[in-house]
GUDRENNU-875524 format. One record per residue (C-alpha): x, y, z; residue number from 0; residue in one letter. Coordinates in steps of 0.2 Angstrom, whole numbers, plus 5000, padded with zeros to 4 digits. Layout:
BEGIN
<site x="X" y="Y" z="Z" drenmi="NUM" kolgu="A"/>
...
This chain:
BEGIN
<site x="5173" y="4999" z="4645" drenmi="0" kolgu="M"/>
<site x="5160" y="4989" z="4651" drenmi="1" kolgu="T"/>
<site x="5157" y="4986" z="4670" drenmi="2" kolgu="S"/>
<site x="5146" y="4977" z="4680" drenmi="3" kolgu="A"/>
<site x="5128" y="4979" z="4683" drenmi="4" kolgu="D"/>
<site x="5124" y="4985" z="4699" drenmi="5" kolgu="Y"/>
<site x="5105" y="4990" z="4695" drenmi="6" kolgu="S"/>
<site x="5101" y="4973" z="4703" drenmi="7" kolgu="G"/>
<site x="5105" y="4976" z="4721" drenmi="8" kolgu="L"/>
<site x="5095" y="4983" z="4735" drenmi="9" kolgu="T"/>
<site x="5101" y="5000" z="4740" drenmi="10" kolgu="G"/>
<site x="5103" y="4995" z="4759" drenmi="11" kolgu="I"/>
<site x="5115" y="4994" z="4773" drenmi="12" kolgu="K"/>
<site x="5124" y="4977" z="4777" drenmi="13" kolgu="P"/>
<site x="5117" y="4968" z="4791" drenmi="14" kolgu="Y"/>
<site x="5128" y="4973" z="4806" drenmi="15" kolgu="K"/>
<site x="5129" y="4957" z="4814" drenmi="16" kolgu="P"/>
<site x="5135" y="4948" z="4798" drenmi="17" kolgu="L"/>
<site x="5151" y="4959" z="4798" drenmi="18" kolgu="L"/>
<site x="5166" y="4959" z="4805" drenmi="19" kolgu="K"/>
<site x="5182" y="4970" z="4803" drenmi="20" kolgu="R"/>
<site x="5198" y="4965" z="4795" drenmi="21" kolgu="L"/>
<site x="5213" y="4969" z="4801" drenmi="22" kolgu="K"/>
<site x="5227" y="4975" z="4787" drenmi="23" kolgu="S"/>
<site x="5241" y="4968" z="4787" drenmi="24" kolgu="H"/>
<site x="5251" y="4979" z="4774" drenmi="25" kolgu="A"/>
<site x="5265" y="4970" z="4770" drenmi="26" kolgu="G"/>
<site x="5269" y="4967" z="4784" drenmi="27" kolgu="R"/>
<site x="5277" y="4947" z="4791" drenmi="28" kolgu="N"/>
<site x="5270" y="4940" z="4808" drenmi="29" kolgu="A"/>
<site x="5281" y="4951" z="4817" drenmi="30" kolgu="D"/>
<site x="5276" y="4965" z="4813" drenmi="31" kolgu="G"/>
<site x="5292" y="4971" z="4803" drenmi="32" kolgu="R"/>
<site x="5288" y="4977" z="4784" drenmi="33" kolgu="I"/>
<site x="5293" y="4964" z="4770" drenmi="34" kolgu="T"/>
<site x="5285" y="4969" z="4755" drenmi="35" kolgu="V"/>
<site x="5287" y="4987" z="4753" drenmi="36" kolgu="R"/>
<site x="5275" y="5001" z="4744" drenmi="37" kolgu="H"/>
<site x="5259" y="4994" z="4754" drenmi="38" kolgu="Q"/>
<site x="5249" y="5005" z="4764" drenmi="39" kolgu="S"/>
<site x="5234" y="5002" z="4774" drenmi="40" kolgu="G"/>
<site x="5223" y="5006" z="4756" drenmi="41" kolgu="G"/>
<site x="5203" y="5010" z="4759" drenmi="42" kolgu="N"/>
<site x="5194" y="5002" z="4776" drenmi="43" kolgu="K"/>
<site x="5183" y="4988" z="4769" drenmi="44" kolgu="K"/>
<site x="5169" y="4977" z="4784" drenmi="45" kolgu="L"/>
<site x="5171" y="4957" z="4779" drenmi="46" kolgu="Y"/>
<site x="5154" y="4949" z="4778" drenmi="47" kolgu="R"/>
<site x="5151" y="4932" z="4784" drenmi="48" kolgu="I"/>
<site x="5146" y="4920" z="4772" drenmi="49" kolgu="V"/>
<site x="5136" y="4904" z="4776" drenmi="50" kolgu="D"/>
<site x="5147" y="4891" z="4763" drenmi="51" kolgu="F"/>
<site x="5137" y="4877" z="4773" drenmi="52" kolgu="K"/>
<site x="5119" y="4882" z="4772" drenmi="53" kolgu="Q"/>
<site x="5117" y="4870" z="4785" drenmi="54" kolgu="D"/>
<site x="5097" y="4873" z="4790" drenmi="55" kolgu="K"/>
<site x="5089" y="4859" z="4783" drenmi="56" kolgu="L"/>
<site x="5070" y="4858" z="4777" drenmi="57" kolgu="N"/>
<site x="5067" y="4878" z="4785" drenmi="58" kolgu="Q"/>
<site x="5063" y="4889" z="4770" drenmi="59" kolgu="P"/>
<site x="5070" y="4906" z="4770" drenmi="60" kolgu="A"/>
<site x="5066" y="4922" z="4761" drenmi="61" kolgu="R"/>
<site x="5077" y="4932" z="4749" drenmi="62" kolgu="V"/>
<site x="5077" y="4949" z="4758" drenmi="63" kolgu="G"/>
<site x="5091" y="4959" z="4750" drenmi="64" kolgu="A"/>
<site x="5107" y="4959" z="4735" drenmi="65" kolgu="L"/>
<site x="5119" y="4966" z="4742" drenmi="66" kolgu="E"/>
<site x="5139" y="4970" z="4734" drenmi="67" kolgu="Y"/>
<site x="5150" y="4961" z="4745" drenmi="68" kolgu="D"/>
<site x="5168" y="4971" z="4744" drenmi="69" kolgu="P"/>
<site x="5178" y="4953" z="4747" drenmi="70" kolgu="Y"/>
<site x="5172" y="4945" z="4731" drenmi="71" kolgu="R"/>
<site x="5167" y="4947" z="4714" drenmi="72" kolgu="T"/>
<site x="5149" y="4940" z="4717" drenmi="73" kolgu="A"/>
<site x="5137" y="4948" z="4726" drenmi="74" kolgu="F"/>
<site x="5128" y="4938" z="4739" drenmi="75" kolgu="I"/>
<site x="5110" y="4937" z="4744" drenmi="76" kolgu="A"/>
<site x="5103" y="4943" z="4763" drenmi="77" kolgu="R"/>
<site x="5091" y="4926" z="4769" drenmi="78" kolgu="L"/>
<site x="5079" y="4927" z="4784" drenmi="79" kolgu="S"/>
<site x="5072" y="4914" z="4790" drenmi="80" kolgu="Y"/>
<site x="5054" y="4909" z="4799" drenmi="81" kolgu="A"/>
<site x="5063" y="4908" z="4815" drenmi="82" kolgu="D"/>
<site x="5069" y="4926" z="4814" drenmi="83" kolgu="G"/>
<site x="5088" y="4922" z="4809" drenmi="84" kolgu="E"/>
<site x="5097" y="4932" z="4794" drenmi="85" kolgu="W"/>
<site x="5113" y="4923" z="4783" drenmi="86" kolgu="R"/>
<site x="5122" y="4930" z="4768" drenmi="87" kolgu="Y"/>
<site x="5124" y="4915" z="4755" drenmi="88" kolgu="I"/>
<site x="5130" y="4918" z="4736" drenmi="89" kolgu="L"/>
<site x="5118" y="4923" z="4726" drenmi="90" kolgu="A"/>
<site x="5114" y="4914" z="4711" drenmi="91" kolgu="P"/>
<site x="5114" y="4923" z="4694" drenmi="92" kolgu="H"/>
<site x="5093" y="4929" z="4691" drenmi="93" kolgu="N"/>
<site x="5089" y="4927" z="4710" drenmi="94" kolgu="L"/>
<site x="5077" y="4940" z="4715" drenmi="95" kolgu="E"/>
<site x="5073" y="4949" z="4731" drenmi="96" kolgu="V"/>
<site x="5058" y="4940" z="4738" drenmi="97" kolgu="G"/>
<site x="5060" y="4922" z="4731" drenmi="98" kolgu="A"/>
<site x="5060" y="4907" z="4742" drenmi="99" kolgu="E"/>
<site x="5074" y="4896" z="4746" drenmi="100" kolgu="I"/>
<site x="5076" y="4878" z="4754" drenmi="101" kolgu="I"/>
<site x="5089" y="4866" z="4758" drenmi="102" kolgu="V"/>
<site x="5086" y="4849" z="4759" drenmi="103" kolgu="S"/>
<site x="5089" y="4832" z="4752" drenmi="104" kolgu="E"/>
<site x="5080" y="4833" z="4740" drenmi="105" kolgu="S"/>
<site x="5071" y="4850" z="4732" drenmi="106" kolgu="V"/>
<site x="5064" y="4858" z="4719" drenmi="107" kolgu="P"/>
<site x="5073" y="4862" z="4703" drenmi="108" kolgu="L"/>
<site x="5072" y="4880" z="4707" drenmi="109" kolgu="K"/>
<site x="5088" y="4892" z="4707" drenmi="110" kolgu="V"/>
<site x="5095" y="4895" z="4724" drenmi="111" kolgu="G"/>
<site x="5089" y="4880" z="4732" drenmi="112" kolgu="N"/>
<site x="5103" y="4869" z="4739" drenmi="113" kolgu="R"/>
<site x="5102" y="4850" z="4736" drenmi="114" kolgu="M"/>
<site x="5116" y="4833" z="4738" drenmi="115" kolgu="K"/>
<site x="5122" y="4831" z="4720" drenmi="116" kolgu="L"/>
<site x="5116" y="4814" z="4721" drenmi="117" kolgu="K"/>
<site x="5097" y="4821" z="4718" drenmi="118" kolgu="N"/>
<site x="5103" y="4831" z="4703" drenmi="119" kolgu="I"/>
<site x="5100" y="4828" z="4686" drenmi="120" kolgu="P"/>
<site x="5113" y="4825" z="4676" drenmi="121" kolgu="V"/>
<site x="5116" y="4844" z="4664" drenmi="122" kolgu="G"/>
<site x="5111" y="4854" z="4677" drenmi="123" kolgu="Y"/>
<site x="5122" y="4870" z="4682" drenmi="124" kolgu="Q"/>
<site x="5127" y="4869" z="4702" drenmi="125" kolgu="V"/>
<site x="5137" y="4882" z="4711" drenmi="126" kolgu="H"/>
<site x="5144" y="4883" z="4729" drenmi="127" kolgu="N"/>
<site x="5149" y="4862" z="4727" drenmi="128" kolgu="V"/>
<site x="5154" y="4853" z="4744" drenmi="129" kolgu="E"/>
<site x="5169" y="4839" z="4738" drenmi="130" kolgu="L"/>
<site x="5169" y="4834" z="4758" drenmi="131" kolgu="T"/>
<site x="5151" y="4833" z="4764" drenmi="132" kolgu="P"/>
<site x="5147" y="4844" z="4779" drenmi="133" kolgu="G"/>
<site x="5162" y="4855" z="4774" drenmi="134" kolgu="R"/>
<site x="5155" y="4870" z="4767" drenmi="135" kolgu="G"/>
<site x="5154" y="4873" z="4749" drenmi="136" kolgu="G"/>
<site x="5172" y="4874" z="4738" drenmi="137" kolgu="Q"/>
<site x="5170" y="4872" z="4721" drenmi="138" kolgu="L"/>
<site x="5160" y="4887" z="4707" drenmi="139" kolgu="A"/>
<site x="5161" y="4901" z="4719" drenmi="140" kolgu="R"/>
<site x="5166" y="4918" z="4711" drenmi="141" kolgu="S"/>
<site x="5157" y="4927" z="4700" drenmi="142" kolgu="A"/>
<site x="5149" y="4919" z="4685" drenmi="143" kolgu="G"/>
<site x="5157" y="4903" z="4688" drenmi="144" kolgu="S"/>
<site x="5147" y="4885" z="4689" drenmi="145" kolgu="Y"/>
<site x="5148" y="4867" z="4687" drenmi="146" kolgu="A"/>
<site x="5137" y="4856" z="4677" drenmi="147" kolgu="E"/>
<site x="5134" y="4840" z="4685" drenmi="148" kolgu="V"/>
<site x="5140" y="4825" z="4670" drenmi="149" kolgu="L"/>
<site x="5135" y="4809" z="4678" drenmi="150" kolgu="A"/>
<site x="5131" y="4801" z="4695" drenmi="151" kolgu="N"/>
<site x="5135" y="4782" z="4699" drenmi="152" kolgu="A"/>
<site x="5144" y="4771" z="4712" drenmi="153" kolgu="A"/>
<site x="5143" y="4787" z="4725" drenmi="154" kolgu="G"/>
<site x="5152" y="4797" z="4715" drenmi="155" kolgu="Y"/>
<site x="5146" y="4814" z="4705" drenmi="156" kolgu="T"/>
<site x="5156" y="4817" z="4691" drenmi="157" kolgu="D"/>
<site x="5158" y="4837" z="4689" drenmi="158" kolgu="L"/>
<site x="5164" y="4849" z="4673" drenmi="159" kolgu="K"/>
<site x="5168" y="4865" z="4679" drenmi="160" kolgu="L"/>
<site x="5167" y="4881" z="4671" drenmi="161" kolgu="S"/>
<site x="5187" y="4881" z="4667" drenmi="162" kolgu="S"/>
<site x="5184" y="4864" z="4658" drenmi="163" kolgu="G"/>
<site x="5192" y="4856" z="4670" drenmi="164" kolgu="E"/>
<site x="5182" y="4839" z="4676" drenmi="165" kolgu="V"/>
<site x="5181" y="4836" z="4695" drenmi="166" kolgu="R"/>
<site x="5174" y="4819" z="4704" drenmi="167" kolgu="R"/>
<site x="5165" y="4824" z="4724" drenmi="168" kolgu="A"/>
<site x="5158" y="4814" z="4734" drenmi="169" kolgu="L"/>
<site x="5137" y="4813" z="4731" drenmi="170" kolgu="W"/>
<site x="5134" y="4815" z="4748" drenmi="171" kolgu="D"/>
<site x="5139" y="4832" z="4746" drenmi="172" kolgu="G"/>
<site x="5127" y="4847" z="4743" drenmi="173" kolgu="Y"/>
<site x="5127" y="4860" z="4729" drenmi="174" kolgu="A"/>
<site x="5117" y="4877" z="4724" drenmi="175" kolgu="S"/>
<site x="5108" y="4878" z="4709" drenmi="176" kolgu="L"/>
<site x="5111" y="4889" z="4696" drenmi="177" kolgu="G"/>
<site x="5126" y="4900" z="4690" drenmi="178" kolgu="Q"/>
<site x="5134" y="4913" z="4705" drenmi="179" kolgu="V"/>
<site x="5127" y="4932" z="4702" drenmi="180" kolgu="S"/>
<site x="5138" y="4944" z="4690" drenmi="181" kolgu="N"/>
<site x="5146" y="4934" z="4674" drenmi="182" kolgu="P"/>
<site x="5150" y="4950" z="4667" drenmi="183" kolgu="E"/>
<site x="5163" y="4950" z="4678" drenmi="184" kolgu="H"/>
């Protein structure tokens, strides 16, 4: 039997201001009536507020911790900005604590950096891809997934997803470089 490798995670408690309690609906409809039997509360867990937009442009952030998230298959990274703000993002594969990440229109081609699709060379793997600019990442967000940049032309970028599907996105949208963490999931 195989399981995920949790050895690279930081063994610290999550950052409380970025946690939120989600109510369990346990098989009940909008009126509160049980409509699905044999459902119950289950294990209580706290939702981590993940920043899919990453809209702090041209501000470097340092990775403070890599953490487990009970609501998703991928691991998350806690970033600290120079102004004292903390945010969670999806952790790319091979990201290490202490690494520096930056979001800009054009940045160095390093795992974790986020840039516009039109500036990413053909053949690079990306994740957390925006289909509509400014909306936040919608493609390639689960553990081990990625999209490969196939072509940039006429305002669009062609992306080949890990499933083999080819999607077209506006090239002004942002994408993070690298593959999502926990690829053995």
